[in-house]
C-alpha positions as CSV (number, residue, x, y, z in Angstrom):
1,M,-4.9,36.3,-17.9
2,Q,-3.8,38.4,-14.9
3,R,-6.3,40.3,-12.7
4,K,-5.5,42.7,-10.0
5,G,-6.1,41.5,-6.6
6,G,-7.2,43.8,-3.7
7,A,-4.9,42.6,-1.1
8,C,-2.1,41.0,-3.1
9,N,-0.1,41.8,-6.2
10,T,-2.0,39.9,-8.8
11,S,-4.8,37.3,-9.2
12,R,-4.6,34.8,-12.1
13,V,-7.1,32.8,-14.1
14,C,-5.9,29.4,-14.9
15,I,-7.8,27.0,-17.3
16,G,-7.5,23.2,-16.7
17,S,-9.2,20.1,-17.5
18,Y,-9.8,16.3,-16.8
19,N,-10.6,15.0,-20.1
20,G,-11.0,15.7,-23.9
21,A,-14.3,17.3,-23.6
22,H,-12.8,20.1,-21.2
23,L,-10.7,23.0,-22.2
24,T,-7.0,22.3,-21.6
25,D,-4.0,24.4,-21.3
26,H,-1.6,22.6,-19.0
27,S,1.5,24.4,-19.7
28,K,-0.1,27.7,-18.4
29,Y,-1.9,25.9,-15.7
30,S,1.1,24.4,-14.1
31,Q,2.9,27.8,-14.0
32,A,0.1,30.0,-12.9
33,T,-0.6,29.0,-9.4
34,D,1.0,29.5,-6.2
35,A,2.2,26.1,-5.1
36,I,2.9,25.7,-1.2
37,T,6.1,23.8,-0.2
38,P,5.8,21.3,2.7
39,E,8.1,23.4,4.8
40,E,5.6,26.5,4.7
41,R,2.4,24.6,4.8
42,E,1.8,24.8,8.6
43,E,2.1,28.6,8.5
44,L,-0.5,29.0,5.7
45,K,-4.2,28.7,5.5
46,V,-5.7,28.0,2.1
47,S,-9.3,29.3,1.8
48,V,-11.6,28.9,-1.3
49,K,-14.9,30.1,-2.5
50,L,-16.4,28.0,-5.3
51,F,-19.0,29.4,-7.8
52,I,-20.6,26.6,-9.8
53,S,-22.6,27.2,-12.7
54,G,-25.1,24.3,-12.7
55,S,-26.3,21.5,-10.4
56,D,-23.7,18.8,-11.3
57,C,-22.3,18.1,-7.9
58,S,-19.2,16.3,-9.6
59,S,-18.0,19.9,-10.2
60,I,-17.4,20.3,-6.6
61,R,-14.9,17.5,-6.4
62,N,-13.3,18.3,-9.8
63,A,-12.8,22.0,-8.3
64,V,-11.3,20.9,-5.1
65,D,-9.2,18.1,-6.5
66,M,-7.8,20.7,-9.2
67,A,-7.1,23.3,-6.3
68,C,-5.2,20.9,-4.3
69,V,-3.0,19.7,-7.3
70,S,-2.5,23.2,-8.3
71,L,-1.4,24.5,-4.8
72,G,0.5,21.5,-3.8
73,V,-1.6,20.6,-0.8
74,S,-3.5,17.4,0.4
75,Q,-6.4,19.5,2.1
76,L,-8.0,22.8,1.8
77,D,-8.6,24.5,5.1
78,S,-11.9,26.0,4.2
79,V,-14.3,25.9,1.3
80,I,-17.2,28.3,0.9
81,I,-19.9,27.4,-1.9
82,A,-22.0,29.9,-3.7
83,P,-25.1,28.1,-5.0
84,P,-25.5,28.3,-8.8
85,P,-27.8,31.0,-10.2
86,L,-31.6,30.2,-10.3
87,P,-34.2,31.0,-13.0
88,E,-35.7,34.4,-12.5
89,G,-38.5,34.3,-9.9
90,D,-37.2,31.0,-8.2
91,A,-36.1,31.3,-4.5
92,L,-33.1,29.2,-3.1
93,T,-34.4,26.5,-0.9
94,L,-33.1,23.6,1.2
95,G,-33.7,21.3,-1.6
96,H,-31.2,23.1,-3.8
97,L,-28.6,23.1,-1.1
98,Q,-28.8,19.6,0.1
99,P,-27.0,18.0,-2.9
100,L,-24.4,20.5,-2.9
101,W,-23.8,20.2,0.6
102,A,-23.6,16.4,0.3
103,G,-20.9,16.9,-2.2
104,L,-18.9,19.1,0.3
105,E,-19.4,16.7,3.2
106,S,-18.0,13.7,1.3
107,L,-14.8,15.9,0.8
108,V,-14.6,16.6,4.6
109,Q,-15.1,13.0,5.3
110,G,-12.2,12.2,2.9
111,Q,-10.2,14.9,4.5
112,K,-9.9,17.0,1.3
113,I,-11.4,19.9,3.2
114,A,-11.2,20.9,6.9
115,A,-14.2,23.2,7.0
116,I,-17.2,24.2,4.8
117,G,-19.4,27.2,4.6
118,T,-22.3,28.9,2.9
119,S,-22.9,32.1,1.2
120,D,-25.8,34.5,1.2
121,L,-28.2,32.3,3.4
122,D,-30.7,34.2,5.6
123,K,-31.4,33.1,9.0
124,A,-34.3,30.8,8.1
125,L,-32.4,28.9,5.3
126,L,-29.2,28.7,7.4
127,E,-31.3,27.2,10.3
128,Q,-32.9,24.7,7.9
129,L,-29.4,23.6,6.7
130,Y,-28.0,23.4,10.2
131,N,-31.0,21.5,11.5
132,W,-30.9,19.0,8.5
133,A,-27.3,18.2,9.1
134,K,-27.7,18.0,12.8
135,V,-30.9,15.7,12.8
136,F,-29.3,13.4,10.2
137,G,-26.1,13.2,12.0
138,K,-27.7,12.3,15.5
139,Q,-29.9,9.5,13.9
140,V,-26.7,8.0,12.4
141,L,-24.8,8.3,15.6
142,S,-27.5,6.6,17.7
143,L,-27.8,3.7,15.2
144,R,-24.1,2.8,14.7
145,Y,-23.7,0.8,17.9
146,T,-26.6,-1.5,16.7
147,F,-24.5,-2.9,13.8
148,P,-21.3,-4.8,13.2
149,P,-18.1,-2.7,13.3
150,V,-17.7,-2.6,9.5
151,I,-21.3,-1.2,9.1
152,S,-20.8,1.2,11.8
153,M,-17.7,2.7,10.1
154,V,-19.7,3.2,6.9
155,L,-22.5,4.9,9.0
156,L,-20.0,7.3,10.6
157,H,-19.0,8.3,6.9
158,C,-22.6,9.3,6.5
159,V,-22.7,11.8,9.4
160,K,-23.5,15.2,8.2
161,V,-21.3,18.1,8.6
162,K,-22.6,21.4,9.9
163,P,-21.8,24.8,8.2
164,S,-18.8,26.5,10.0
165,S,-19.4,29.9,8.3
166,N,-21.8,31.8,6.3
167,Q,-21.1,34.8,4.0
168,V,-23.2,37.8,3.8
169,N,-23.2,40.2,0.9
170,L,-22.4,43.9,2.0
171,A,-24.6,45.2,-1.0
172,S,-27.7,43.6,0.6
173,C,-27.3,45.0,4.1
174,C,-25.1,47.6,5.7
175,V,-25.7,45.9,9.1
176,M,-25.7,42.1,9.9
177,P,-29.5,41.0,10.5
178,P,-30.0,40.7,14.2
179,D,-31.7,37.3,13.9
180,L,-28.9,35.9,11.8
181,T,-26.4,37.3,14.2
182,A,-28.0,35.7,17.1
183,F,-28.4,32.3,15.4
184,A,-24.8,32.3,14.3
185,K,-23.5,33.2,17.8
186,E,-25.6,30.6,19.4
187,F,-24.3,27.8,17.1
188,D,-20.8,29.0,16.6
189,I,-21.1,29.8,13.0
190,Q,-18.7,32.5,11.8
191,L,-20.4,35.3,9.8
192,L,-18.1,36.8,7.1
193,T,-18.8,39.6,4.6
194,H,-18.2,39.8,0.8
195,N,-18.9,42.0,-2.1
196,D,-18.8,39.4,-5.1
197,P,-21.2,40.3,-7.9
198,K,-24.0,37.8,-8.8
199,E,-22.1,37.0,-11.8
200,L,-18.3,36.5,-11.0
201,I,-17.2,36.2,-14.5
202,S,-19.5,37.1,-17.5
203,A,-19.5,35.2,-20.7
204,T,-17.9,37.9,-22.5
205,S,-15.0,38.2,-20.0
206,F,-14.5,34.3,-20.1
207,Q,-14.4,34.3,-23.7
208,E,-11.8,37.0,-23.7
209,A,-9.7,35.1,-21.2
210,V,-9.9,32.0,-23.4
211,Q,-8.7,33.9,-26.5
212,E,-5.8,35.3,-24.5
213,S,-4.8,31.8,-23.3
214,T,-5.4,29.5,-26.3
215,E,-5.2,29.8,-30.1
216,D,-7.6,28.6,-32.8
217,L,-10.4,28.0,-30.4
218,Q,-14.0,28.6,-31.1
219,V,-14.7,30.3,-27.8
220,A,-18.5,30.3,-28.4
221,D,-18.4,26.6,-28.1
222,W,-17.5,26.5,-24.5
223,G,-19.4,27.3,-21.4
224,L,-18.3,27.8,-17.6
225,E,-18.7,24.8,-15.2
226,W,-17.2,26.4,-12.3
227,V,-14.8,29.2,-11.1
228,L,-12.7,28.8,-7.8
229,R,-11.1,31.6,-6.0
230,Y,-8.4,30.8,-3.6
231,S,-6.6,32.8,-1.0
232,I,-3.3,31.8,0.7
233,I,-3.1,33.5,4.2
234,V,-0.3,33.9,6.4
235,K,-1.8,32.6,9.8
236,S,0.5,34.5,12.1
237,R,0.0,37.7,10.5
238,G,-3.5,37.6,9.0
239,I,-2.5,38.8,5.6
240,I,-3.1,37.5,2.2
241,K,0.2,36.2,0.8
242,S,-1.4,35.4,-2.7
243,K,-4.7,34.7,-4.4
244,G,-5.9,33.4,-7.8
245,Y,-8.7,31.8,-9.7
246,L,-9.1,28.4,-11.4
247,V,-11.7,28.0,-14.1
248,Q,-13.1,24.9,-15.8
249,A,-15.2,25.0,-18.8
250,K,-17.0,22.4,-21.1
251,R,-17.4,22.3,-24.7
252,N,-21.0,22.3,-26.1
253,T,-20.9,19.3,-28.6
254,L,-24.6,19.8,-29.7
């Protein structure tokens, strides 16, 4: 299924999988993304925003691995994560963010991602996340010299990675909140804007996409696990060369 992109010709929805319990369409998957050649990699920046549907942090690694394979790169330049929807009345807390952030950090440490960011955090929550990463990282660094080299190397892989960016929804504010702006400036966190809806792809739209891509499939049996949107940007010109979507869904076997 093709969808119009704002700054490029088209955006594409690709459906891929990792095992028999996941929706598979490898013939379309291999043709529907914008693979980057080694010769042009240095001229391009690959930015990603990941929307996950639940609390399974393995979805983060699956999504990043799929994006790297699809785009022909070994590392994504930046990944911003959008936390999963919460039950009505629940507020996003540091406790919700910590396991997601840990999943992103492991990918930074494994050199699959260069920089990681957040989405729709106010100043208080962004500060909590920043301080949690900062305090934990300092504790690990202060202890590493008291252990043998092998253990020190393990500890270094535990150092927390602080957020490099935070997206703010234009629908929620016409002007950046002054306290958020001041905090971001002090700690070198880039503030970006977006206009993504709370529900990026509705269940109905997803089922329509599946029906277009696959024959003889009971679409009601499948549920979204994550949606990844990528943008390939020409560094020297600051324009989007191409962008698209990767989607993973899982069959409900109950």
